C-alpha positions in Angstrom: 75.3 115.0 93.3 76.9 117.5 90.9 77.9 116.3 87.4 81.4 114.9 87.3 84.4 117.0 86.3 85.7 114.1 84.2 83.2 112.7 81.6 84.6 109.2 81.7 84.3 108.8 85.5 83.0 105.3 86.1 79.7 104.7 88.0 79.3 102.5 91.0 77.6 99.9 88.7 80.6 100.0 86.3 83.0 99.6 89.2 81.2 96.6 90.6 81.0 95.0 87.2 84.7 95.6 86.4 85.7 94.5 90.0 83.2 91.8 90.9 85.1 91.1 94.1 83.5 94.3 95.5 79.9 93.2 94.7 79.0 92.7 98.3 77.1 95.8 99.2 77.2 95.1 102.9 81.0 94.8 103.0 81.6 97.5 100.4 78.7 100.1 100.9 77.6 102.3 98.1 78.3 105.4 100.1 82.0 104.4 100.3 82.2 103.8 96.6 80.4 107.2 95.9 82.8 109.0 98.3 85.9 107.6 96.6 84.6 108.1 93.1 84.0 111.8 94.0 87.5 112.0 95.4 89.0 110.5 92.3 87.0 112.9 90.2 88.6 115.8 92.0 92.1 114.4 92.2 92.6 112.6 88.9 92.4 114.2 85.5 91.1 112.1 82.6 93.2 114.0 80.1 96.3 112.4 81.6 95.1 108.8 81.4 92.9 109.0 78.3 91.2 105.7 77.7 92.7 104.1 80.8 91.1 106.8 83.1 88.1 104.6 84.2 90.5 101.8 85.1 92.9 104.1 87.0 89.9 105.5 89.0 88.7 102.0 89.7 92.1 101.0 91.1 92.0 104.1 93.3 88.6 103.2 94.6 89.5 99.5 95.1 92.5 100.5 97.1 90.5 102.6 99.5 87.7 100.0 99.7 90.1 97.2 100.6 91.5 99.4 103.4 88.0 100.3 104.5 87.0 96.6 104.7 90.1 95.8 106.8 89.3 98.7 109.1 85.8 97.4 109.5 87.0 93.9 110.3 89.4 95.2 112.8 86.9 97.3 114.6 84.3 94.5 114.6 86.9 92.2 116.3 87.8 94.9 118.9 91.0 95.9 117.2 92.2 99.3 116.2 90.7 100.5 112.9 93.0 102.7 110.9 96.2 100.8 111.9 98.9 101.2 109.3 100.9 98.0 109.4 101.9 97.6 105.8 102.5 94.4 103.9 103.3 91.4 106.0 106.5 89.7 104.9 107.3 87.5 107.9 105.1 85.6 110.3 105.9 83.0 113.0 103.4 80.9 114.9 104.8 78.4 117.4 107.6 76.6 115.6 106.4 77.4 112.1 107.7 80.5 110.3 107.2 81.9 106.9 109.0 84.7 105.2 108.8 86.1 101.7 110.5 88.9 99.8 108.3 91.6 98.4 111.1 93.8 97.3 110.7 92.8 93.7 107.0 93.6 93.6 106.6 96.7 95.8 108.0 100.1 94.8 109.6 101.6 97.9 108.6 105.1 96.7 104.9 104.1 96.6 104.5 104.5 100.4 101.1 103.5 101.6 99.9 102.6 98.1 101.8 99.4 98.6 99.2 98.3 101.3 97.0 96.8 98.6 97.8 95.3 95.2 95.3 97.8 93.7 97.3 100.7 95.2 100.6 99.3 94.0 99.2 99.0 90.4 97.6 102.5 90.7 100.9 103.9 91.7 102.7 102.2 88.8 100.2 103.7 86.4 100.8 107.2 87.9 104.5 106.8 87.0 103.8 105.4 83.6 101.6 108.4 82.7 104.1 111.0 83.8 103.0 111.8 87.4 106.6 111.4 88.6 106.9 111.0 92.3 103.5 112.7 92.9 101.7 111.5 96.0 97.9 112.1 96.2 
């Protein structure tokens, strides 16, 4: 693997330490982490985020890993992997119904970054650091 473009690019070990919920190597394979770290290295410039760069990259990777795990669960159960259903706000089963408002917590401009809490936070940091409406 070539040296990273960004010197503070986190390693897989650092990512798994900082985000222990992704420590299961079966559910979150090393190859997927390496792929998304390499993508982040190409797409995100550490000079924009300074000391927060490793955290921003880790949010980026966590977003993709969460979606990857959901796709794998869906395909294992015979469903369609890659479905893009968004955040569930209303559900009814028999006579029981639940509804909640995510309007206060989700940025409507964030598009598919809203599909995970990691993506939503990643998008907020993009805006805080001057990326404007940039979509990756």
